[in-house]
C-alpha positions in Angstrom: -40.0 123.4 217.7 -37.1 122.8 220.2 -34.7 125.4 220.9 -30.7 124.3 219.6 -27.6 125.9 221.0 -25.6 126.5 217.8 -24.0 129.4 220.2 -21.7 131.3 217.2 -18.0 131.1 218.5 -16.4 133.2 216.0 -16.1 134.3 212.0 -13.5 133.4 209.4 -13.4 135.3 206.3 -11.2 134.6 203.5 -10.8 136.4 200.0 -8.3 135.9 196.9 -7.6 137.1 193.7 -5.9 135.1 191.0 -4.2 137.2 188.4 -2.6 134.6 186.1 -1.5 130.8 186.4 1.7 131.5 184.8 0.1 132.6 181.4 -0.8 135.9 180.5 -2.3 138.4 183.3 -5.9 138.0 183.2 -7.8 141.3 182.0 -10.2 140.9 185.3 -8.8 138.7 188.2 -10.8 135.6 189.2 -12.2 136.1 192.8 -13.0 133.7 195.6 -14.4 134.0 198.9 -15.0 131.7 201.8 -16.8 132.3 205.1 -16.7 130.1 208.1 -19.1 130.2 211.2 -17.8 128.1 214.1 -20.9 127.0 216.3 -21.3 124.8 219.5 -22.5 121.4 217.9 -25.9 120.8 220.2 -25.6 117.5 219.8 -22.3 116.3 220.5 -21.2 113.4 222.0 -24.7 111.9 221.6 -27.1 110.4 218.8 -30.2 112.2 218.0 -32.4 110.6 215.8 -34.4 113.3 214.4 -32.1 116.4 213.2 -34.4 118.0 210.6 -36.0 120.3 213.1 -32.6 121.6 213.5 -32.1 123.2 210.0 -34.8 125.5 210.8 -32.8 127.2 213.8 -29.7 127.6 211.1 -31.4 129.6 208.5 -30.9 132.7 210.3 -27.2 131.8 210.2 -27.0 131.1 206.5 -28.7 134.1 205.5 -26.2 136.3 207.6 -23.1 134.3 206.3 -24.1 134.7 202.7 -25.0 138.8 203.4 -21.4 139.0 205.1 -19.7 137.5 202.1 -21.4 139.1 199.4 -20.5 142.3 201.1 -16.8 141.5 201.5 -16.8 140.3 197.9 -17.7 144.1 196.8 -21.3 143.1 196.5 -23.5 140.9 194.5 -22.6 141.8 190.8 -21.0 139.2 189.0 -20.9 136.3 191.7 -21.3 133.3 189.5 -19.9 130.3 191.5 -20.8 128.7 195.0 -20.4 125.6 196.9 -20.7 124.8 200.7 -18.8 122.8 203.4 -19.0 121.7 207.0 -16.0 120.2 209.4 -17.7 118.4 212.3 -15.4 118.3 215.7 -14.5 114.8 216.6 -17.6 114.5 219.0 -20.2 114.8 216.5 -21.1 112.8 213.3 -20.8 113.3 209.7 -24.6 114.0 209.7 -24.1 117.2 211.6 -22.9 118.7 208.6 -25.6 117.8 206.7 -27.4 120.2 208.5 -26.2 122.8 206.6 -27.5 121.9 203.2 -30.9 123.4 203.3 -29.6 126.7 205.7 -26.2 127.3 203.6 -27.8 126.3 200.1 -31.2 128.4 200.0 -29.5 131.3 201.8 -26.9 131.9 199.1 -30.2 131.0 196.3 -32.1 133.4 198.0 -29.5 136.4 197.8 -27.6 135.9 194.7 -31.3 135.9 192.6 -31.4 133.2 189.9 -29.6 130.2 190.8 -30.8 126.8 189.5 -28.0 124.6 189.8 -27.4 122.4 192.7 -25.1 124.0 195.3 -22.0 121.4 195.6 -21.2 120.3 199.4 -18.4 118.7 201.2 -18.1 117.5 204.7 -16.0 115.6 207.0 -15.3 115.1 210.7 -12.0 116.6 211.9 -9.8 118.1 214.5 -8.3 121.5 215.0 -7.2 123.1 212.0 -8.4 120.1 209.6 -8.7 121.6 205.8 -11.7 121.0 203.6 -11.6 121.4 199.9 -15.3 123.0 199.1 -16.2 122.1 195.7 -17.3 125.3 193.7 -19.4 125.1 190.3 -21.7 127.7 188.4 -24.7 128.8 190.1 -27.1 128.3 187.0 -25.1 125.8 184.7 -23.3 122.7 186.5 -22.1 121.7 183.1 -19.6 125.2 182.9 -16.2 123.6 183.2 -14.2 126.8 183.6 -16.3 127.0 187.3 -15.1 123.5 188.4 -13.1 124.1 191.4 -12.7 123.7 195.1 -11.8 126.6 197.7 -9.3 124.9 200.5 -10.6 126.4 203.7 -9.6 125.8 207.7 -9.5 127.8 211.0 -6.3 127.2 213.1 -8.3 126.8 215.9 -11.6 124.8 214.9 -13.6 122.9 215.0 -13.3 121.9 218.5 -14.7 118.6 219.9 -18.1 119.9 220.7 -18.4 122.6 217.4 -18.9 122.7 213.8 -17.2 124.8 211.4 -20.1 126.0 208.8 -18.8 127.3 205.2 -20.1 129.2 202.2 -18.1 129.9 199.5 -18.5 132.2 196.3 -16.5 133.0 193.3 -16.5 135.9 190.5 -15.8 134.0 187.2 -14.2 131.2 185.7 -10.9 129.5 186.5 -7.6 132.0 185.1 -6.8 130.9 181.7 -9.6 128.0 181.9 -9.5 126.3 178.2 -10.9 122.7 178.7 -14.0 123.4 176.6 -17.3 122.1 177.3 -20.5 124.7 177.9 -19.0 128.2 178.0 -20.5 131.0 179.7 -21.6 132.8 176.7 -23.8 129.6 175.9 -25.5 129.0 179.5 -29.3 129.0 179.0 -29.6 128.7 183.0 -33.0 126.7 182.5 -32.1 123.5 184.0 -29.4 123.7 186.2 -27.4 122.1 184.2 -27.0 124.1 180.7 
């Protein structure tokens, strides 16, 4: 397998807690976290017909970022939402962000235990400070409406033209004051990734 230079330039971790959205204060705040790895894009400025082998090279990064984000959020207990994304620098292409599907998604699945639902994903080509709304969904039941969300992520000095910012996001709990009915957490069966 060829070697790929995904040299890591920086990591950024963002955490937030929401206590209320104008209504009563929640007994337990909802927490969200995102981690970004800004790496060199070995395909910047050229067309590579076979990108698949490069996914293997990114698996250790996916695991490391997952472990770092879980630790930053205070441990695995209660993490029940996730998502991923990528912002590709201007000399790259959208397909370079798709390299993150396997390494990012499966790393979270491995570390978070039972997680049958699809890992929501978004990607875009951008410049320094580009914002990406990383979609969030429940880890076992995609139909849990209270977990439909997005976490806006940006890095002030990334991605440079020859970089990619790979992102993982996790949440603990439904939106504060979630009240749109549909499948509730207490009713999740977790059998098919949908319900």
